[in-house]
Each structure stands twice: as C-alpha cells, then as structure tokens.
C-alpha positions as CSV (number, residue, x, y, z in Angstrom):
1,M,95.1,97.4,52.1
2,A,92.3,98.9,54.3
3,V,92.5,102.5,52.3
4,G,92.9,101.0,49.6
5,V,89.5,98.6,49.4
6,R,87.9,101.9,50.6
7,Q,89.0,104.1,47.3
8,V,88.0,101.6,45.2
9,S,84.2,101.3,46.8
10,R,84.0,104.9,46.5
11,W,85.3,105.6,42.7
12,C,83.0,102.7,42.2
13,C,80.0,104.5,43.4
14,L,81.3,107.6,41.6
15,L,81.0,106.2,38.3
16,K,77.3,105.0,39.2
17,T,76.3,108.3,39.9
18,A,78.1,109.5,37.0
19,R,76.1,107.2,34.5
20,A,72.6,107.1,36.2
21,A,72.9,110.9,35.3
22,E,74.1,110.8,31.9
23,F,71.7,107.9,31.2
24,N,68.5,110.5,32.7
25,R,69.7,113.6,30.7
26,R,69.8,111.5,27.6
27,L,66.4,110.2,27.7
28,R,65.0,113.9,28.4
29,S,67.0,114.1,24.7
30,R,66.0,111.0,23.1
31,S,62.8,112.7,21.1
32,I,65.2,115.0,19.8
33,T,67.8,113.1,19.0
34,A,65.4,110.9,17.2
35,Q,64.4,113.4,14.6
36,A,68.0,114.8,14.3
37,C,68.8,111.2,13.5
38,L,66.5,110.7,10.5
39,A,67.6,114.3,9.6
40,L,70.9,113.3,9.3
41,R,71.0,109.3,8.2
42,P,74.1,108.2,7.0
43,S,74.5,106.8,3.6
44,R,74.6,103.2,2.6
45,N,78.8,102.8,3.5
46,N,78.5,104.2,6.6
47,T,74.9,101.9,8.1
48,L,76.9,99.2,9.6
49,L,79.8,101.9,11.4
50,W,76.8,103.7,12.6
51,R,74.4,100.7,13.5
52,L,77.7,100.1,15.9
53,Q,78.1,103.5,17.4
54,A,73.8,103.5,18.1
55,Y,74.1,100.2,19.7
56,R,77.6,101.3,22.4
57,H,75.8,104.3,23.0
58,V,72.4,102.6,24.3
59,F,75.3,100.0,26.6
60,V,76.8,102.4,27.6
61,G,74.4,105.3,28.7
62,S,72.1,102.7,30.4
63,C,72.3,99.7,32.1
64,S,69.1,99.6,31.4
65,P,66.2,99.0,28.7
66,P,64.6,102.1,26.9
67,D,60.7,102.9,27.5
68,S,59.9,101.9,24.2
69,A,61.5,98.0,25.1
70,K,59.1,98.0,28.2
71,D,56.0,98.7,25.7
72,G,56.9,95.2,23.7
73,S,57.8,97.2,20.9
74,F,61.6,97.9,19.7
75,S,62.5,100.8,17.5
76,S,64.9,100.3,14.6
77,P,68.7,101.2,15.3
78,E,68.8,104.1,13.4
79,S,66.6,106.0,16.2
80,N,69.0,106.0,19.0
81,L,71.5,107.0,17.1
82,P,73.4,110.6,18.7
83,S,73.2,113.8,17.1
84,P,76.6,115.5,15.9
85,V,76.4,118.0,19.1
86,E,75.7,114.9,21.2
87,K,79.0,113.5,20.3
88,E,80.7,116.4,20.8
89,Q,79.3,117.0,24.1
90,A,80.0,113.0,25.1
91,K,83.7,114.0,24.3
92,A,83.7,117.1,26.1
93,K,82.5,114.9,29.7
94,P,84.8,112.3,29.7
95,L,84.6,109.4,32.9
96,P,86.2,109.7,35.7
97,D,89.3,108.4,36.6
98,L,89.3,105.1,38.8
99,N,92.7,106.7,39.2
100,A,92.8,110.0,40.5
101,G,92.7,110.0,44.5
102,I,89.9,110.9,46.6
103,P,90.5,114.7,48.3
104,Y,91.0,114.2,51.7
105,E,87.8,116.3,52.8
106,D,85.8,113.6,51.2
107,W,87.5,110.7,53.4
108,D,84.8,111.1,55.8
109,D,82.3,110.0,52.9
110,V,83.6,106.7,52.5
111,P,81.7,103.9,53.0
112,P,82.2,102.0,56.2
113,S,84.7,99.3,55.7
114,S,83.1,95.1,56.3
115,A,83.8,93.1,58.8
116,L,85.1,90.9,56.5
117,E,87.6,92.7,55.0
118,E,91.0,91.5,54.9
119,I,93.5,94.0,56.8
120,S,97.7,93.0,56.9
121,E,99.3,92.2,60.4
122,E,100.6,95.6,60.7
123,E,97.5,96.6,60.8
124,A,96.0,94.5,63.2
125,V,98.0,94.9,65.6
126,Q,97.5,98.7,66.0
127,I,94.1,97.8,66.4
128,I,93.6,97.8,70.7
129,A,90.5,96.4,72.7
130,E,89.7,97.9,75.3
131,P,88.6,95.3,78.4
132,L,85.4,94.0,79.1
133,L,84.6,94.8,83.1
134,P,83.7,91.3,84.2
135,L,79.5,90.8,85.7
136,Q,80.8,89.2,88.8
137,S,84.5,89.0,90.1
138,S,85.5,86.9,93.3
139,T,88.4,89.4,93.3
140,L,88.4,92.9,93.2
141,Q,91.7,93.0,90.5
142,D,89.4,92.2,87.7
143,Y,87.6,95.8,88.6
144,V,91.0,97.6,89.1
145,D,91.4,98.8,85.6
146,H,87.7,100.0,85.3
147,S,87.7,101.7,88.8
148,E,89.5,105.2,89.5
149,T,88.6,104.6,93.9
150,L,90.0,101.3,93.2
151,A,93.2,102.3,91.5
152,K,94.0,105.1,93.7
153,L,93.5,102.9,96.8
154,V,96.1,100.5,94.9
155,H,98.2,103.4,94.6
156,L,98.4,104.3,98.2
157,G,99.5,100.7,99.2
158,V,95.8,99.1,100.1
159,D,95.9,95.5,99.3
160,L,92.9,94.5,98.0
161,S,93.4,91.0,98.0
162,Q,92.8,91.1,102.2
163,V,90.0,93.6,102.3
164,E,88.2,91.3,99.7
165,K,88.7,89.0,102.5
166,R,86.5,91.2,104.7
167,Q,82.5,90.5,104.7
168,K,81.2,93.1,102.3
169,A,84.0,95.1,102.1
170,G,85.3,94.1,98.3
171,Q,81.4,95.2,97.5
172,L,81.8,98.8,99.5
173,L,84.6,99.9,97.7
174,L,83.1,99.8,94.8
175,T,80.7,102.6,96.1
176,L,82.2,105.1,96.6
177,D,83.6,108.2,94.9
178,F,87.5,108.5,95.3
179,E,86.7,112.7,95.7
180,K,83.5,112.5,97.4
181,D,83.7,109.5,99.7
182,I,87.2,108.3,100.4
183,K,89.0,112.0,100.2
184,K,87.7,113.8,102.8
185,I,88.1,110.2,105.0
186,L,92.3,110.3,104.3
187,L,92.3,113.8,105.5
188,F,90.6,113.4,108.5
189,L,93.0,110.4,109.4
190,K,96.5,112.5,108.8
191,D,94.8,115.1,110.9
192,V,94.4,113.0,113.6
193,G,98.0,111.5,113.6
194,V,98.2,108.6,110.8
195,E,101.1,108.8,108.7
196,D,101.0,109.2,105.4
197,N,102.9,105.7,104.6
198,Q,100.4,104.3,107.2
199,L,97.1,104.9,105.2
200,G,97.7,101.7,103.0
201,T,98.1,99.2,106.2
202,F,95.4,101.0,108.2
203,L,92.3,101.0,105.2
204,T,93.8,97.1,104.4
205,K,92.7,96.5,108.0
206,N,89.5,98.7,108.5
207,P,88.1,99.8,105.0
208,Y,85.1,100.3,106.6
209,I,85.9,103.4,108.5
210,L,85.4,105.1,104.3
211,A,81.8,104.6,105.2
212,E,81.5,106.7,108.3
213,D,80.2,109.9,108.7
214,L,82.9,112.5,108.7
215,E,80.9,114.1,111.8
216,A,80.6,111.1,113.5
217,L,84.5,110.4,113.5
218,E,85.4,113.9,114.7
219,T,82.9,113.6,117.7
220,R,85.1,110.6,119.1
221,V,88.1,111.8,118.7
222,A,86.9,115.0,120.4
223,Y,85.6,112.4,123.4
224,L,89.3,110.9,123.4
225,K,90.1,114.3,124.1
226,S,88.2,115.3,127.0
227,K,89.7,112.2,128.6
228,K,92.8,113.5,128.4
229,F,94.4,111.6,126.3
230,G,97.1,113.7,124.3
231,K,97.3,113.9,120.3
232,A,100.0,111.5,120.1
233,E,98.5,109.1,122.1
234,I,95.2,109.4,120.1
235,A,97.4,108.6,116.9
236,Q,99.5,106.3,118.6
237,M,95.9,104.7,120.0
238,V,94.1,104.9,116.0
239,S,97.3,103.9,114.3
240,R,97.9,100.4,116.6
241,A,93.5,99.8,116.4
242,P,92.1,101.0,113.0
243,Y,88.6,99.9,114.2
244,L,89.1,102.0,117.6
245,L,87.3,104.9,115.8
246,L,84.2,102.1,114.4
247,F,83.2,102.9,118.4
248,S,80.6,105.3,119.4
249,V,81.0,107.5,121.9
250,E,79.0,105.7,124.2
251,R,80.8,101.7,123.6
252,L,84.4,103.3,124.2
253,D,82.9,105.0,127.6
254,N,81.9,101.7,128.5
255,R,85.2,99.8,127.5
256,L,87.0,102.2,129.7
257,G,84.6,102.1,132.6
258,F,84.8,98.1,132.4
259,F,89.4,98.3,133.1
260,K,88.3,100.5,135.5
261,N,86.3,99.2,137.4
262,E,87.0,95.4,136.7
263,L,91.0,95.9,137.6
264,G,90.5,98.5,140.3
265,F,92.4,100.9,138.2
266,S,93.1,104.2,138.8
267,V,91.9,107.1,135.5
268,K,95.4,107.0,135.3
269,K,96.6,104.0,135.0
270,T,92.9,102.7,132.7
271,K,95.2,105.5,130.1
272,N,98.2,104.1,130.4
273,L,96.7,101.0,129.8
274,V,95.1,100.9,127.1
275,I,97.6,102.9,125.3
276,R,100.1,100.9,125.6
277,L,97.7,98.0,124.4
278,P,94.8,99.8,122.5
279,R,92.8,97.1,121.1
280,L,91.5,96.5,124.6
281,L,89.0,98.8,123.7
282,T,87.7,97.1,120.4
283,G,88.3,93.3,121.2
284,K,86.0,91.4,122.8
285,L,85.9,91.3,126.4
286,E,85.1,87.5,127.4
287,P,88.5,86.4,127.0
288,V,89.5,89.4,129.1
289,K,86.7,88.6,132.1
290,E,87.9,84.6,131.2
291,N,92.0,85.6,131.7
292,L,91.2,87.3,135.1
293,Q,89.4,83.7,136.1
294,V,91.8,82.0,135.8
295,C,94.3,84.2,137.3
296,Q,92.7,84.3,140.1
297,L,90.6,80.7,141.1
298,E,93.6,78.8,139.0
299,L,96.9,80.4,138.9
300,G,96.7,81.8,142.4
301,F,97.3,84.8,142.1
302,Q,95.5,87.8,144.4
303,R,94.1,90.6,143.2
304,N,96.6,93.1,143.6
305,E,99.7,90.4,141.8
306,I,96.8,90.6,139.5
307,Q,96.8,94.4,138.5
308,E,100.6,94.2,139.0
309,I,100.6,91.4,136.2
310,V,98.3,93.2,134.0
311,F,99.4,96.5,134.3
312,K,103.1,95.4,133.4
313,T,101.8,93.0,130.6
314,P,98.4,93.8,129.5
315,K,98.9,91.1,126.5
316,I,98.4,88.5,129.6
317,L,94.6,89.4,129.4
318,T,94.4,88.3,125.8
319,A,96.2,85.8,125.5
320,S,95.7,81.9,125.2
321,R,94.1,80.6,128.2
322,N,95.6,76.9,127.9
323,K,99.3,78.9,126.7
324,L,98.6,80.7,130.2
325,K,97.7,77.6,132.1
326,Q,100.5,75.3,130.8
327,T,103.4,78.4,130.8
328,F,102.2,78.9,134.7
329,D,102.4,74.9,135.6
330,Y,106.1,74.6,133.9
331,L,107.0,77.9,136.0
332,H,105.6,77.4,138.9
333,N,105.9,73.6,139.6
334,I,108.6,72.6,137.6
335,M,111.2,75.5,138.0
336,G,109.8,76.4,141.6
337,I,109.2,79.7,140.9
338,P,107.1,81.2,143.4
339,H,103.9,83.8,142.6
340,H,105.8,87.0,144.4
341,M,108.7,86.2,141.6
342,L,105.6,86.0,138.6
343,T,104.2,88.3,139.5
344,R,108.1,90.7,139.7
345,F,108.9,89.3,136.3
346,P,105.2,88.4,134.6
347,Q,106.8,89.6,130.5
348,V,107.8,85.2,131.2
349,F,104.2,84.5,130.4
350,N,104.9,86.1,126.8
351,S,107.6,83.6,126.1
352,R,107.5,80.5,124.2
353,L,107.4,77.8,126.7
354,L,109.4,75.9,124.2
355,R,112.4,78.1,125.2
356,I,111.5,78.4,128.5
357,K,111.9,74.6,128.8
358,E,115.5,74.0,126.5
359,R,117.2,77.0,128.9
360,H,115.9,75.2,131.7
361,M,117.0,72.0,131.5
362,F,120.5,73.5,129.9
363,L,121.0,74.8,132.9
364,T,119.6,72.4,134.8
365,F,122.8,70.2,132.9
366,L,125.4,72.5,134.0
367,G,124.2,73.1,137.6
368,R,123.1,76.7,137.4
369,A,119.7,76.7,137.6
370,Q,119.0,78.9,140.5
371,Y,116.4,81.1,140.3
372,D,116.1,82.0,144.0
373,P,117.8,86.0,144.4
374,A,119.1,85.4,148.0
375,Q,121.1,82.6,146.5
376,P,124.6,82.9,144.6
377,S,124.8,82.9,140.7
378,Y,121.3,83.9,140.6
379,I,119.5,84.0,137.8
380,S,116.4,86.5,136.6
381,L,113.5,84.9,134.9
382,D,114.4,88.3,132.6
383,Q,117.5,87.2,131.8
384,L,115.8,83.7,130.9
385,V,113.7,84.3,128.4
386,S,114.6,87.8,127.1
387,L,118.2,87.7,126.0
388,P,119.7,86.4,122.3
389,D,120.9,82.5,122.3
390,E,124.9,83.7,121.9
391,V,124.7,86.3,125.0
392,F,123.0,83.7,126.9
393,C,125.2,81.0,126.5
394,T,127.9,83.1,126.9
395,E,126.9,85.3,129.8
396,I,124.4,82.8,131.5
397,A,125.1,79.9,131.3
398,K,129.2,80.1,130.7
399,A,129.2,78.2,128.0
400,S,129.6,78.2,124.7
401,I,127.0,78.5,121.5
402,Q,128.3,75.1,120.2
403,D,127.5,73.2,123.8
404,F,124.0,74.6,123.9
405,E,123.3,73.2,120.3
406,K,124.8,69.8,121.0
407,F,122.4,69.8,124.2
408,L,119.6,70.7,121.9
409,K,120.2,67.6,120.0
410,T,120.1,65.1,123.2
411,L,116.4,65.7,123.5
C-alpha cells in the first residue's frame, strides 16, 4: 500500500510539471496565436463551438490568469483561440498516463512517505526497530546487545550478575575493548595454566585483572617461579585464588615471610602451606593472627602442636574464632579428647559441630563411645566425622541406619 501511494504522488508531480511547461510555451506564442485567430475568424454558425474550445484551452493550459487579467483588462475569447498548427501539436503531445508504472531507475526519486501514511499489517511486522542504549542502568545485561566486549565475555562464561556486585567492576568492563585490552590477558592466563573452561569463573571472581598491566602480571609470575614454585603449582594457586596476581611482588614476598616467621616453618613447609591454601596470600592477616592466639592462649596448645595442626589443616587459620572455640570445648571438655589426640586429628575442627554431637551421643547411647587408642573398641576422631551415615552406623556403631534415625528423632 505504501508503494502505491508513493507512485500516485510521483504521477501527480509529473502531471504538474507537464502542465507548467505547456503553459509557458503557450505564453511565448500568445501574440502569434492572437494574430492567427483574427485571420482565421470562424463563421457565425461555429462561433459557439470556438468559444467553448477557447475556454477549454485557457482552463486546461494554465491554472493562473493571463497577463491581461492582471492589468485589469480582459481580452475577448476570440483572441485566445488556438491556431490550427497549435491544435495539431497539442494532439501530438498527450498528457502523461496516470496508469503507467514508474521505471525502476526512477524509484530513488520518489518523495519520502509521510509519517502519517497508513501501512498494511504485513509491512508493519517487517519493521525492525533498533534497541535503544539506556543512558543508565543498574544491570550490565541492558548493555550486552550494544557491547561486543560484554557479549564475548558472556560467551566465555562470565556471570555479569555477579560482576556488577563488585565495586566499579561494571564500569570497568564497559570501558574495555575486547581485542585491545582483554584478549592479551586471556592469552596470559592460559599461558599461566588456567584452563579454558575456568576462564569465565576466574573473570567472574576477579574482573579487575583485565585492567592490570601485562608486564606487571608477568613479573609476579616470574617472582613465584624464582621461589621454586612449579608451573603446575602456580596454575593451581592462581586458579584457586584469583586475586593472587593482583598483589605486587613486594606484597607477595611479605606474605610468604609472615607465615614462615609466624609459624616457624621452613621454606619448603611454607610453600606447601600456601599451595594447599593459596588464599592465605590474598586474605586478611588479622583473622590469622587472632586464631593463632586463640589456639595458644585460650585452647592451650603448645607452639609445636599449633605448627602440626596448621600444617595438617591450614583452614584452621581462617576458621571462625567462635566455631573454633565451641568445637574445642565439646571435644575436649564433653568427650574428653586430650590435646595430643586433637593434634593428631586436627581435621575434626573442620567438621560441623552438630554432626559431632549427634554421632557422639548415639555412640554413648550404644555404649561404644571409646576414643582412647589404648582401650578396646577404639574409635578414631577421623572415623567419627568423615564416614557417611550408612558406613558409620554399620561399621562403627554396629547398628542400622534406621536405628540412628529413630535416635535422632528423640533428641
């Protein structure tokens, strides 16, 4: 329908142009026409017919009055009669055919359609509107369709809903170019040892690495290699502690020195400690210092016992201080486990206190709560907390899982 309206508009323009050209030509030959009309004055019987033809000639040939009308004087109809020659020329030049189609090459000249022009439903559904870029938004998802960088990061597996929760991380991603800024960091991480399927998770946790200088990152990796960390160990540390490479060489060196001196470890033991729990190098040191003091002053462990506990279970350094004290109190004061036994099985501090209580009370109910290795039917702390319920019941408690579940309902 829209194309049809534009064709009619084009035909109207062509018709107006043809009429204007015809009127100008006839104005130029008006003096000659008047003289010819006087010489060829019609007979009386044909006067009415000539008058009608003259009127038709003036009306069709022009939309504006002749020059004589502008001066206030009107010439007689006979003075405007066409000559026989003009009549033949007029017959030879017909008006444009409104039913003729516009050639394809002239379509570019068709005037633009009006904003008020009606279109069909078929044409309306074919109109595709480009989505507008929001001036501001609380979510990065609104910018994904407009940002090639964000689209490619999503394809890598980056969770933008988590990234935008980190301070100024969303603004950072919107300012970066994938080819110029991000690609080189991704290649660096792959060279360090981060797996392809881990890149999305890594950048979700640490998007700030995309703004780091590549040379500085390479210097930090070189420092770890100088401390005799192997390539596989560095890859493991970087993957498990994504913020590790944001620390300068000086800070990394200070962290390694802190654990070596505070715990009295050798270089080899210090390396082993941070390889197994690399977030010790990136986390805060205050909780670590507090837990060491709790173990020594409140729980009563000796320095060598603390060293053994920490080396076997590094997580104890970052555990909740209250949970640490509550677990120790139940194990030592309720169950009667001595310090040297807790030092031998420190993984018990990583278990849920409720799990320890339920199993100990069930064993006490059955008369099998024996934790002294010098006595018969000895049950180690490792067996107490690490075995699944089915195995614990059948092999340790010598009871069925149904009996254990019934007992728990009585508590």
